[in-house]
C-alpha positions in Angstrom: 98.9 -198.6 122.7 97.3 -195.7 124.4 97.9 -192.4 122.8 97.2 -188.8 123.1 98.1 -185.3 124.1 100.2 -184.9 127.2 98.1 -184.5 130.5 95.2 -186.5 128.6 94.9 -189.2 130.9 97.1 -191.8 128.6 99.6 -193.1 131.7 97.7 -194.2 134.4 95.2 -195.6 132.0 98.3 -197.3 130.0 99.4 -198.5 133.9 96.0 -199.9 134.8 95.4 -201.9 131.9 99.0 -203.5 131.9 98.3 -204.0 135.6 94.6 -205.8 134.7 95.7 -207.5 131.9 97.7 -211.0 132.7 101.0 -211.4 131.1 101.4 -207.6 130.3 104.4 -205.6 129.9 104.4 -201.9 130.2 106.3 -199.3 128.2 106.5 -195.6 127.6 107.5 -193.1 125.2 108.8 -190.9 127.9 110.5 -193.2 129.8 113.4 -194.0 127.0 112.8 -190.0 126.1 113.2 -187.8 129.2 116.9 -188.9 130.5 117.7 -187.3 127.4 115.7 -184.4 127.0 114.4 -183.0 130.2 115.0 -179.5 128.9 113.4 -179.5 125.5 110.9 -181.1 123.4 109.5 -181.5 120.2 111.6 -178.6 118.3 114.6 -179.2 120.4 118.1 -180.7 118.5 118.7 -183.3 121.0 114.9 -184.4 120.7 115.3 -184.3 116.7 118.4 -186.7 117.1 116.4 -189.4 119.4 113.0 -189.4 117.9 114.0 -192.4 115.6 115.8 -194.5 118.0 113.1 -194.1 120.5 110.4 -195.3 118.2 112.7 -197.9 116.7 112.9 -199.0 120.5 109.2 -199.0 121.2 108.4 -201.0 118.1 111.2 -204.0 119.0 109.7 -203.8 122.6 106.3 -204.8 120.9 108.0 -207.3 119.0 110.2 -208.9 121.7 106.7 -208.8 123.8 105.1 -210.8 121.8 107.6 -212.9 120.5 107.9 -214.0 124.1 104.0 -214.7 124.1 103.0 -211.1 126.5 100.6 -208.4 125.5 102.8 -205.3 124.8 101.2 -201.9 126.4 102.6 -199.1 124.5 101.9 -195.6 126.5 103.2 -192.8 124.1 101.9 -189.7 122.3 102.3 -189.8 118.6 100.3 -186.5 119.0 102.6 -184.6 117.0 103.5 -186.6 114.1 100.8 -185.7 111.7 102.0 -183.0 111.0 106.0 -183.5 110.6 105.9 -185.0 107.4 109.0 -187.3 108.0 109.8 -190.9 108.2 107.6 -191.1 111.1 104.7 -189.0 109.9 103.0 -192.7 109.5 104.3 -194.0 113.1 101.3 -196.5 113.0 103.3 -199.0 110.3 106.0 -200.2 112.4 103.6 -201.6 114.6 101.1 -202.7 111.8 103.8 -204.7 110.3 104.9 -206.1 114.5 101.4 -207.0 114.5 100.7 -209.0 111.6 103.9 -211.0 112.1 102.9 -212.2 115.4 99.3 -212.5 114.2 98.3 -210.1 116.6 95.6 -207.3 117.4 97.0 -204.0 116.7 94.5 -201.8 119.5 95.0 -198.4 119.9 93.0 -196.6 122.3 93.4 -192.8 122.1 92.8 -190.5 125.3 90.7 -187.2 125.7 90.2 -184.9 128.4 86.8 -183.7 128.4 87.8 -179.9 127.6 90.5 -177.8 126.6 89.6 -176.1 130.2 90.2 -179.8 131.9 93.5 -179.9 129.9 95.0 -176.7 130.7 94.4 -177.4 134.4 95.8 -180.8 134.3 99.4 -179.2 133.1 99.0 -176.2 134.8 98.6 -178.6 138.1 101.6 -180.8 136.4 103.7 -177.6 136.4 103.4 -176.6 140.1 104.5 -180.1 141.2 107.2 -179.6 138.7 107.3 -182.9 137.1 108.1 -181.7 133.8 110.5 -178.4 132.7 108.7 -178.1 129.2 104.6 -177.5 130.4 106.1 -174.0 130.9 106.1 -173.1 126.9 102.3 -174.7 126.8 100.7 -172.9 128.9 102.7 -169.9 127.5 101.7 -170.8 123.9 98.2 -172.4 124.4 96.6 -171.6 121.6 99.8 -172.6 119.4 99.9 -176.0 121.4 96.5 -176.9 120.7 97.1 -176.7 116.9 100.1 -178.7 117.2 98.5 -181.3 119.2 94.9 -181.2 118.5 92.5 -183.3 121.0 92.0 -185.6 118.1 94.6 -185.6 115.7 94.7 -188.0 113.3 95.5 -191.3 113.5 96.4 -193.9 110.6 94.8 -196.9 111.9 90.9 -198.5 112.1 90.9 -199.9 115.5 90.8 -197.3 117.4 88.7 -196.7 120.9 88.2 -192.9 122.1 88.6 -193.0 126.1 87.5 -189.5 127.5 89.6 -189.2 130.6 86.9 -188.1 133.1 85.3 -188.7 136.2 84.2 -192.7 137.2 87.7 -193.5 135.6 87.9 -196.8 137.0 84.7 -197.7 135.0 85.8 -196.2 131.8 89.1 -198.5 131.8 87.0 -201.5 132.6 84.9 -200.6 129.4 87.8 -200.7 127.6 89.2 -204.3 129.0 85.4 -205.6 128.0 84.2 -204.1 125.8 87.3 -203.0 123.2 90.0 -205.4 124.2 87.8 -208.4 124.7 88.9 -209.1 127.9 86.2 -210.0 130.5 87.7 -214.2 131.0 91.4 -212.3 131.5 89.3 -209.8 134.2 87.7 -212.4 135.8 90.4 -214.6 136.5 92.6 -211.4 137.9 89.5 -210.3 139.9 89.0 -214.1 141.0 92.5 -214.9 142.1 92.7 -211.3 144.3 89.9 -212.8 146.4 91.8 -215.7 146.6 94.9 -214.4 148.0 92.4 -212.8 150.3 91.2 -216.0 152.2 92.9 -217.1 155.2 
């Protein structure tokens, strides 16, 4: 799983991991929620109604992919769950249970930007590109946004890698693959296959 506050770089990292890991299957929480909540997030009525189903879809996705022998790569923030105190505040529980059932390791990578200033700049740039309508609230209520979604929000799990999404991204992503996920053989196999394809 790749988690983190909005604009922390998690989607870029999750896609990179999914591309480089053999037999990976990618899904993001935004894929499920955005078609229904393009105009609201976190406190909106529609969002409140689909939070549960979206979570269950992600857990079920992990279960199905593991049963097919694939590596599920899940891209989701989960940066507000710690203060909600509802059925999803311990969001790791469902994924832990699924991992245990399939004798799999639940590895969580938390993406963090190099600084709050960098995070703000990314959100401002995203807002200019009109990628998401809810980014306006974050900029207009910056201090409150950071209180609600701190960069180091708690994660109820003991297998976590902190990924700083600054410069030298490819090198850092390689470090996640090799040193954290132990994917050296898989990664080398992919590189070897790519080299073979280039030969005439």
